[in-house]
Every structure is written in structure tokens, then in C-alpha cells.
C-alpha positions as CSV (number, residue, x, y, z in Angstrom):
1,M,-75.4,39.9,-36.9
2,V,-76.5,38.3,-33.6
3,K,-80.3,38.1,-33.1
4,E,-80.2,39.6,-29.6
5,R,-77.6,40.9,-27.1
6,A,-75.6,38.0,-25.6
7,R,-73.7,37.8,-22.4
8,I,-71.2,34.9,-22.8
9,L,-69.6,33.5,-19.6
10,V,-66.5,31.4,-20.1
11,V,-65.6,29.4,-16.9
12,G,-61.9,28.5,-16.9
13,G,-58.8,30.1,-18.5
14,G,-57.0,26.9,-19.7
15,Y,-56.7,25.6,-23.2
16,V,-60.4,25.5,-23.9
17,G,-61.3,28.7,-22.0
18,M,-58.6,30.8,-23.6
19,Y,-58.9,29.5,-27.1
20,T,-62.7,29.7,-27.1
21,A,-62.7,33.3,-25.9
22,L,-60.0,34.1,-28.4
23,R,-62.1,32.6,-31.2
24,L,-65.2,34.4,-30.0
25,Q,-63.3,37.6,-29.8
26,R,-62.4,37.3,-33.5
27,R,-65.8,35.9,-34.7
28,L,-67.8,38.5,-32.8
29,K,-65.6,41.5,-33.3
30,R,-68.2,43.8,-34.7
31,E,-70.8,42.7,-32.1
32,L,-68.3,43.4,-29.3
33,L,-67.6,46.9,-30.6
34,R,-71.3,47.7,-30.9
35,G,-72.1,46.2,-27.4
36,D,-74.3,43.5,-28.8
37,A,-72.1,40.8,-27.2
38,E,-70.1,40.6,-24.0
39,I,-67.5,37.9,-23.1
40,T,-66.5,37.4,-19.5
41,V,-63.8,34.9,-18.6
42,V,-63.6,33.8,-15.0
43,T,-60.4,31.9,-14.0
44,P,-58.5,31.5,-10.7
45,D,-55.3,32.6,-12.4
46,P,-55.2,35.4,-15.0
47,Y,-53.0,33.4,-17.2
48,M,-53.0,30.2,-19.2
49,T,-50.4,27.6,-18.4
50,Y,-48.9,25.7,-21.3
51,Q,-48.5,22.4,-19.3
52,P,-46.4,20.4,-21.8
53,F,-43.6,22.9,-20.9
54,L,-43.8,22.3,-17.2
55,P,-41.1,19.6,-17.1
56,E,-38.7,21.8,-19.0
57,A,-39.5,24.7,-16.7
58,A,-38.8,22.4,-13.7
59,A,-35.4,21.5,-15.2
60,G,-34.5,25.1,-15.9
61,A,-34.6,24.9,-19.7
62,I,-37.4,27.4,-19.9
63,S,-38.1,30.5,-17.8
64,P,-41.4,30.2,-15.8
65,R,-42.6,33.5,-17.3
66,H,-42.5,31.9,-20.8
67,V,-44.7,28.9,-19.8
68,V,-47.7,31.1,-19.1
69,V,-49.8,33.3,-21.3
70,P,-51.3,36.5,-19.7
71,L,-55.0,36.4,-20.6
72,R,-55.6,40.1,-20.3
73,R,-53.0,40.7,-23.1
74,V,-54.4,38.0,-25.4
75,L,-58.1,38.6,-24.7
76,G,-58.2,42.4,-25.1
77,G,-61.9,42.3,-26.2
78,C,-63.0,40.2,-23.1
79,R,-63.5,40.9,-19.5
80,V,-61.1,38.8,-17.5
81,V,-62.1,38.2,-13.8
82,A,-59.6,36.6,-11.4
83,G,-61.9,34.4,-9.3
84,E,-63.6,31.1,-9.0
85,V,-67.1,30.0,-9.9
86,K,-68.5,28.1,-7.0
87,S,-71.8,26.9,-8.5
88,V,-73.9,27.3,-11.6
89,D,-77.7,27.6,-11.7
90,H,-78.3,27.2,-15.4
91,A,-82.0,27.1,-15.1
92,H,-81.9,30.8,-14.0
93,R,-78.7,31.6,-16.0
94,T,-76.6,32.7,-13.0
95,A,-73.3,31.7,-11.5
96,V,-72.0,32.2,-8.0
97,L,-68.6,33.8,-8.1
98,A,-65.9,34.3,-5.5
99,T,-63.0,36.7,-6.0
100,L,-60.3,38.2,-3.8
101,A,-62.6,41.2,-3.2
102,T,-65.6,39.1,-2.1
103,E,-63.4,36.8,0.1
104,E,-62.3,39.9,2.0
105,K,-66.0,40.6,2.8
106,G,-66.7,36.9,3.5
107,G,-69.2,36.5,0.7
108,T,-69.8,35.8,-3.0
109,E,-71.5,37.6,-5.9
110,H,-74.0,36.4,-8.6
111,L,-73.1,36.8,-12.3
112,A,-75.9,36.6,-14.9
113,Y,-75.2,35.2,-18.4
114,D,-77.0,34.1,-21.5
115,E,-74.5,31.6,-22.9
116,L,-72.4,29.4,-20.7
117,V,-69.1,27.8,-21.6
118,L,-67.9,25.2,-19.0
119,A,-64.1,24.7,-19.3
120,P,-62.8,24.5,-15.7
121,G,-60.4,21.7,-16.6
122,S,-59.4,19.0,-14.1
123,V,-57.7,18.7,-10.7
124,A,-55.3,16.1,-9.4
125,R,-56.9,12.8,-8.6
126,T,-55.6,11.8,-5.1
127,L,-56.2,8.7,-3.1
128,P,-56.5,8.3,0.7
129,V,-52.8,7.5,1.1
130,P,-51.5,8.2,4.7
131,G,-49.1,11.2,4.6
132,L,-49.9,12.2,1.1
133,A,-51.6,15.5,2.0
134,D,-48.7,16.4,4.3
135,H,-45.7,15.4,2.1
136,G,-46.9,15.0,-1.5
137,I,-46.0,17.4,-4.2
138,G,-48.3,17.9,-7.3
139,F,-47.2,18.7,-10.8
140,K,-50.1,20.6,-12.6
141,T,-49.1,24.3,-12.2
142,V,-46.0,26.3,-12.9
143,E,-45.8,27.1,-9.2
144,E,-45.5,23.4,-8.4
145,A,-43.0,22.9,-11.2
146,I,-40.7,25.6,-10.0
147,G,-41.2,24.6,-6.4
148,L,-40.2,21.1,-7.2
149,R,-37.0,22.3,-9.0
150,N,-36.1,24.3,-5.9
151,H,-36.9,21.4,-3.7
152,V,-34.7,18.9,-5.6
153,I,-31.7,21.3,-5.5
154,E,-32.4,22.0,-1.8
155,Q,-32.3,18.2,-1.1
156,M,-28.9,18.0,-2.8
157,D,-27.7,20.9,-0.6
158,I,-28.9,19.1,2.5
159,A,-27.2,15.8,1.4
160,S,-24.0,17.7,0.7
161,S,-23.9,19.4,4.1
162,T,-24.7,16.5,6.4
163,R,-22.7,13.6,7.8
164,D,-25.8,11.7,8.9
165,P,-26.2,8.8,6.4
166,A,-30.0,8.5,7.1
167,I,-30.7,12.2,6.3
168,R,-28.4,12.0,3.2
169,D,-30.1,8.9,1.9
170,A,-33.6,10.4,2.4
171,A,-32.6,13.6,0.8
172,L,-31.3,11.9,-2.3
173,T,-34.3,9.6,-2.8
174,F,-37.0,10.9,-5.2
175,V,-40.2,9.0,-5.6
176,F,-42.6,9.8,-8.5
177,V,-46.1,8.2,-8.5
178,G,-47.8,7.8,-11.9
179,G,-46.4,6.7,-15.2
180,G,-48.4,9.0,-17.5
181,Y,-47.0,12.0,-19.4
182,A,-46.6,14.3,-16.3
183,G,-44.8,11.7,-14.2
184,V,-42.4,10.3,-16.8
185,E,-41.5,13.7,-18.3
186,A,-41.0,15.4,-14.9
187,L,-38.9,12.5,-13.7
188,G,-36.8,12.4,-16.9
189,E,-36.1,16.2,-17.0
190,L,-35.4,16.5,-13.2
191,E,-33.1,13.4,-13.1
192,D,-31.2,14.9,-16.1
193,M,-30.9,18.2,-14.3
194,A,-29.9,16.7,-11.0
195,R,-27.3,14.5,-12.7
196,Y,-25.8,17.5,-14.3
197,A,-25.9,19.5,-11.1
198,A,-24.1,16.7,-9.2
199,R,-20.8,17.6,-10.9
200,Y,-20.7,20.8,-8.8
201,Y,-21.0,19.0,-5.5
202,H,-17.8,17.7,-4.1
203,N,-19.4,14.8,-2.3
204,I,-22.4,13.8,-4.5
205,R,-22.2,11.5,-7.5
206,P,-25.1,10.7,-9.8
207,E,-25.2,7.1,-8.6
208,D,-25.8,8.3,-5.0
209,M,-29.3,9.5,-6.0
210,K,-32.3,7.1,-6.1
211,W,-35.0,7.9,-8.6
212,I,-38.1,5.7,-8.4
213,L,-41.1,5.6,-10.7
214,V,-44.2,3.9,-9.2
215,E,-47.0,2.8,-11.6
216,A,-50.0,0.8,-10.6
217,S,-50.6,-0.7,-14.1
218,D,-48.3,-2.9,-16.2
219,R,-47.1,-0.2,-18.6
220,I,-46.1,3.5,-18.7
221,L,-47.0,6.1,-21.3
222,P,-49.9,4.2,-22.9
223,E,-50.5,7.1,-25.3
224,V,-47.3,6.3,-27.3
225,G,-48.1,2.6,-27.7
226,E,-46.9,-0.6,-26.1
227,E,-43.6,-0.8,-27.9
228,M,-42.5,2.7,-27.1
229,G,-43.7,2.2,-23.5
230,R,-41.4,-0.8,-23.2
231,Y,-38.5,1.2,-24.7
232,T,-39.1,4.0,-22.2
233,V,-38.9,1.6,-19.3
234,T,-35.6,0.2,-20.7
235,E,-34.2,3.7,-21.3
236,L,-35.1,4.9,-17.8
237,R,-33.6,1.8,-16.2
238,R,-30.5,2.3,-18.2
239,R,-30.2,5.6,-16.4
240,N,-30.4,3.8,-13.0
241,I,-34.0,4.9,-12.5
242,Q,-36.1,2.2,-10.8
243,V,-39.4,1.6,-12.7
244,L,-41.8,-0.4,-10.5
245,L,-44.8,-1.6,-12.5
246,R,-48.0,-3.1,-10.9
247,T,-47.0,-1.3,-7.7
248,R,-48.9,1.2,-5.6
249,L,-47.9,3.8,-3.0
250,E,-49.5,2.5,0.3
251,S,-48.2,5.3,2.6
252,C,-45.7,8.2,2.8
253,A,-46.3,9.0,6.5
254,D,-43.3,10.0,8.5
255,R,-41.4,10.7,5.3
256,V,-41.2,6.9,4.4
257,A,-42.6,5.8,1.1
258,V,-44.2,2.3,1.6
259,L,-45.0,0.4,-1.5
260,S,-47.5,-2.4,-2.2
261,D,-44.6,-4.8,-2.9
262,G,-43.2,-4.3,0.6
263,Q,-40.4,-2.0,-0.3
264,R,-39.8,1.1,2.0
265,F,-37.9,4.2,1.0
266,P,-37.1,7.0,3.5
267,T,-37.6,10.0,1.3
268,R,-38.2,13.8,1.5
269,T,-39.7,13.9,-2.0
270,V,-42.9,12.2,-3.2
271,V,-44.3,13.6,-6.5
272,W,-47.9,12.7,-7.2
273,T,-48.9,12.6,-10.8
274,A,-51.3,9.6,-10.7
275,G,-54.0,11.0,-13.0
276,V,-56.7,13.7,-12.8
277,K,-60.4,14.0,-12.2
278,P,-63.1,16.4,-13.3
279,H,-63.2,19.8,-11.5
280,P,-65.5,19.9,-8.4
281,L,-67.5,22.7,-10.0
282,L,-69.2,20.3,-12.3
283,A,-70.9,18.6,-9.4
284,A,-72.2,22.0,-8.3
285,A,-73.9,22.8,-11.7
286,D,-77.4,21.6,-12.7
287,L,-76.1,20.0,-15.9
288,P,-76.1,16.3,-16.9
289,L,-73.0,14.3,-16.0
290,D,-71.7,11.0,-17.0
291,G,-70.4,8.2,-14.7
292,R,-67.0,9.8,-14.4
293,G,-68.4,13.2,-13.4
294,R,-67.9,14.9,-16.8
295,V,-70.5,17.0,-18.6
296,R,-72.3,15.0,-21.2
297,C,-71.9,16.7,-24.6
298,T,-73.0,16.3,-28.2
299,A,-70.7,16.2,-31.2
300,E,-71.5,19.9,-31.7
301,L,-70.1,20.6,-28.1
302,T,-73.5,21.6,-26.7
303,V,-74.4,20.2,-23.3
304,E,-76.7,17.2,-23.9
305,G,-80.4,18.1,-23.6
306,T,-79.6,21.7,-22.5
307,E,-79.9,24.9,-24.4
308,H,-77.4,27.8,-24.2
309,A,-74.8,25.6,-22.5
310,W,-71.5,24.4,-24.0
311,A,-68.5,22.4,-22.8
312,A,-65.2,20.9,-24.0
313,G,-61.8,19.7,-22.8
314,D,-61.2,17.7,-19.7
315,A,-64.6,18.6,-18.2
316,A,-66.6,17.3,-21.1
317,A,-67.5,13.8,-22.4
318,V,-67.4,14.5,-26.2
319,P,-68.4,11.7,-28.7
320,D,-65.6,10.7,-31.1
321,V,-67.3,10.6,-34.5
322,T,-64.1,9.4,-36.1
323,A,-63.9,6.2,-34.0
324,A,-64.8,2.9,-35.6
325,E,-66.7,1.6,-32.5
326,P,-69.8,3.6,-31.4
327,G,-69.9,5.2,-28.0
328,K,-66.2,6.1,-27.9
329,E,-65.2,9.6,-26.5
330,T,-62.4,11.9,-27.4
331,A,-59.3,11.6,-25.1
332,P,-58.9,14.4,-22.5
333,N,-55.7,15.9,-23.8
334,A,-54.4,19.2,-25.2
335,Q,-54.6,18.0,-28.8
336,H,-58.4,17.7,-28.7
337,A,-58.9,20.6,-26.3
338,V,-57.3,23.2,-28.6
339,R,-59.2,21.9,-31.7
340,Q,-62.5,21.6,-29.7
341,A,-62.1,25.2,-28.6
342,K,-62.1,26.5,-32.2
343,V,-65.2,24.6,-33.1
344,L,-66.8,25.6,-29.9
345,G,-66.2,29.3,-30.5
346,D,-67.5,29.0,-34.1
347,N,-70.6,27.2,-32.9
348,I,-71.5,29.8,-30.3
349,A,-71.2,32.4,-33.0
350,H,-73.3,30.3,-35.4
351,A,-76.0,29.8,-32.7
352,L,-76.2,33.5,-31.9
353,R,-76.7,34.2,-35.6
354,G,-79.2,31.4,-36.2
355,E,-76.8,29.4,-38.4
356,P,-76.3,25.6,-38.4
357,L,-73.7,24.2,-36.1
358,E,-70.5,22.3,-37.0
359,T,-69.6,18.8,-35.8
360,Y,-66.3,18.3,-34.0
361,A,-64.3,15.6,-35.8
362,H,-60.6,15.1,-35.4
363,R,-58.7,11.8,-35.7
364,Y,-56.0,11.5,-33.0
365,V,-52.6,12.1,-34.7
366,G,-50.3,10.6,-32.0
367,S,-48.2,11.6,-29.1
368,V,-44.7,12.7,-28.2
369,A,-42.9,12.7,-24.9
370,S,-39.5,14.0,-23.6
371,L,-37.3,11.9,-21.3
372,G,-34.7,14.6,-20.7
373,L,-32.2,16.4,-22.9
374,H,-31.9,14.8,-26.3
375,Q,-34.1,11.8,-25.3
376,G,-37.7,11.1,-26.2
377,V,-40.3,8.8,-27.6
378,A,-43.0,9.5,-30.2
379,Q,-45.8,7.7,-32.1
380,V,-47.2,10.0,-34.8
381,Y,-49.4,8.8,-37.7
382,G,-48.4,5.2,-36.8
383,R,-44.7,5.9,-37.1
384,R,-42.5,5.3,-34.0
385,L,-39.5,7.5,-33.1
386,K,-37.1,7.4,-30.2
387,G,-34.0,9.1,-28.9
388,Y,-32.9,12.4,-30.5
389,P,-35.5,12.5,-33.4
390,A,-38.4,12.1,-31.0
391,W,-37.0,14.7,-28.6
392,F,-36.6,17.1,-31.5
393,M,-40.1,16.4,-32.7
394,H,-41.4,17.0,-29.2
395,R,-39.8,20.5,-29.1
396,A,-40.8,21.4,-32.6
397,Y,-44.4,20.3,-32.1
398,H,-44.9,22.2,-28.8
399,L,-43.1,25.3,-30.1
400,S,-45.6,25.4,-32.9
401,R,-48.5,25.0,-30.5
402,V,-47.5,27.4,-27.6
403,P,-49.8,30.5,-28.0
404,T,-48.6,33.9,-29.3
405,V,-45.6,34.7,-31.5
406,N,-44.1,36.4,-28.4
407,R,-44.0,33.2,-26.5
408,K,-42.7,31.2,-29.4
409,A,-39.8,33.6,-29.9
410,R,-38.8,33.7,-26.2
411,V,-38.9,29.9,-25.8
412,L,-36.9,29.4,-29.0
413,A,-34.3,32.0,-27.8
414,E,-34.0,30.2,-24.5
415,W,-33.4,26.9,-26.2
416,L,-30.7,28.4,-28.4
417,L,-29.0,30.0,-25.5
418,A,-29.2,26.8,-23.5
419,G,-27.2,25.1,-26.2
420,L,-24.4,27.7,-25.9
421,F,-24.1,28.1,-22.2
422,K,-24.2,25.8,-19.1
423,R,-27.3,25.1,-17.1
424,E,-28.3,27.2,-14.1
425,I,-28.4,25.1,-10.9
426,V,-29.5,27.7,-8.4
427,S,-32.4,27.0,-6.0
428,L,-34.6,30.1,-5.3
429,G,-36.8,28.5,-2.7
430,S,-36.8,31.7,-0.7
431,L,-39.1,33.1,-3.4
432,E,-41.9,31.0,-1.9
433,H,-41.6,33.0,1.4
434,P,-40.5,36.5,0.3
435,R,-41.2,38.0,3.7
436,A,-39.4,35.4,5.7
437,E,-36.2,37.4,6.5
438,F,-38.2,40.6,7.3
439,E,-40.6,38.7,9.6
440,L,-37.6,37.1,11.4
441,A,-35.9,40.5,11.8
442,A,-39.1,42.0,13.1
443,G,-39.3,39.4,15.9
444,G,-41.7,37.0,14.3
445,K,-41.3,33.3,13.4
446,H,-39.7,32.0,10.3
447,P,-42.4,30.6,7.9
448,L,-40.5,27.3,7.8
449,D,-40.5,26.9,11.5
450,P,-41.8,23.3,12.3
451,D,-44.3,24.7,14.7
452,T,-45.9,27.0,12.1
453,D,-45.3,25.0,8.9
454,P,-45.1,21.3,9.4
455,K,-45.3,20.7,5.7
456,G,-42.2,22.8,4.8
457,S,-39.7,21.1,2.6
458,S,-36.8,21.9,5.0
């Protein structure tokens, strides 16, 4: 039994937030029923996005609904609040919260707590590149993934319906910035999808499209090792994808991608996946941060030098006790986040009951990456795989990790059906503006009118 009533605030509904709340919900089941404990999860979206499936959702292999997990269904014993924590005053155990209701009134509300779990995750790390804010497309959310799919098919429609070679060339040029997991997998899946879709256009051939990957370092996919990274470059180039290493995006103003090597590509598609940075909330909390802006933590996932505060995942600098060299920290990836969440939930329950805490220790197993249908790379337990075996391992691993049996069954069913039937190549870009036709009929302006939406894809 807990020593005293505890109000637990979980900030964030991603990997760490959802799995920590789920673990607490199970470990504190009796306390929750008696009212001795209360768990509140504050997250901007009331669902958890399984990000490894975003590339396949963008390619149409998985339905967007099956990439997300509704938190209210999974966390039945918790209070889920759709909102955003703006700041944290841990000295007084209060958080400033903004929800849709408070925004309508133009204010915020204060939420008191006894135990704090900081798991807001990360946000895209952007650079002051001219034109990026106006024309760049991110790839961290399911909305961005589906929007990018619609955008790519829309560009093919534009190219097919114009006789202007400049417009056609810009529409069929796709620039991806960042050679990590997100950039390489998104590029591989979308190029594969677009190459398949080209067979249904009478005047577009796969070789008409330009796919360009821009990476500032001298290698891509560092997580799978140097050898598999070189193989990935070779495989992408074999598919006529330009892989430009040691190259940066200098500008994308006026829909022209200007690279540091002097090349210029007129394009209507610039996808930015060049890394992430800690969530801005961390800077608005009175907790110790490291040089990279992450919360300094102990191996027990407590905030260093602070009582009743916990953190894990992308937002936390967690010591790697399995590393040979001292001072090394765990990598900010899903593999560590899910496992840290379990230890974090257990340790909060231990702390409430006056029991000793556990140490987080997990040796990194390896990485897998998909490069499109039946193509992939992997390095697991020191063994290297490529091609179909790596692609199959990628699907099997992530199918085993996606939360809930419901999601596993739906994703597996979609994969099986995709093997029996042809791909869908329909763009539903109008979903992003569901009131467009009605507003136009009612005498208003279309939401993609250049005067009202200069950043529209059309």
C-alpha cells in the first residue's frame, strides 16, 4: 500500500508517457480503486503514434487509424487531458496547463501534483534555412505522413496535366533532408509507392521523377553500422535516387532547393527530417538540464538532485550502465523508451510504497530499417542482414512492439490483404480542408487561395 495519497502527473502521451501510465495503472490497481492514487496524463493529442509505421502509412501500406493508439481506451484507469503543459513549477508542485477550453477563454489553468513524470518527447530540429518555414514538410506525426502521401500523388497529377516543362520538372522533384531513420525510410517507401503509381499515368515514367536525399555527414543510417550504411547508399542509387553526402540545404526559397555544393533543384517538395531537439517545455521547468537541453537523470530514472520528479525517453539524459566507457548515455530511441517506461512505472510504485528502486540497464540490441517493399537493412546482435530478410525482420519486430492486440491484428490483416490486392494510389488531400467546397459555395474564399494560404501545396 502507498504511504499517502499520490497525485501522479504524466506529461506526454508518447512511448514513455503511455507505457509509464499503463504500468502504473497495473501496479497501482488497488490504490486507484480506493482513491489513494490518481494518474493524470496530459498530452496534445489523445493518442499515441507508433512512429516506426509512419513511412508505411505514408506509402498506403497501413491505414492511418492503425498507426495510432487511443489513450482513453488503453488507459481506462487514468484521467486523460487533451492539452499542453506550458510550464512546471516543481518547487510548488504545480503545472500550468492549456487546453482547448482554456484557449477559448484566453487563459490557462494550474494543475497540482505530487509526483511528476516528464515525457514530452522531442520536436523537429530546424535550422534558419530561407524558405523552410514556408515550404518545408515535417515527418513526425501521422497527419504529416498522410499529408505527404497526398502531396506526392498531387504532384504527379500536376505533372501529368501540364505542358509546361518547368512546372512538370518541379512537381516531379522530391528533396528529402536528413539521412536518419525517418528520412531514409520515408524516402524509400514513398519512392516505391510513386514508382508503382506511375504505371497508371499515361505520360509519367519512373525515370521522370527525381528523388534526392541530402545528408550533411559522410554516412546515412549510422544506427545500422557503417557497412550497412554503405549498402543502403548503393541500393538507393541503384533505384536512381541521388544520395548527396557532406551536403547541406542552404535555401528553399521560391520553391528552389539550393544545396551547399552549388546544385539547384526547382521543387515543390522539401521534406525535413534532419534530427530532433528536446521539447521546449523542458526549458520552462525548474529542473536540471544538460548541455543539450535534456533533463539530467539518474540510472533509476529520477531527476538528478530532485525528489518526486521522474523522466525518460527523448527528454531525458539517462546514464547507460551497460556501457564500457563511463559517462555514456542511452540513445534517444523507441527501444530504450519502451523499456525505460516499464522501469519508471515500477520505480514510482516502489517509491510510493517505500521500497528500493530498480536500476535501468539494457544493452542496445540493434536496429532495423525498411527501404521500401521487400527491401531493408538490419544489424541485430552484431549480425548484418539486407534485402528481403531485413525487411521481413523489420515488419516482424515492429508488429511485435506495436501496442495492443487489436492493433497487431489490424496491421497484420492489412499486410496480408496488401499481398493479395493492388496498392491504392488515391490522393485525399481535400480531407485537410473539409469545409472548402461549402465555403466556396457560400461565397467565401477557397482555403488554398494564394491570398489566404501562401503555403498551400497547390
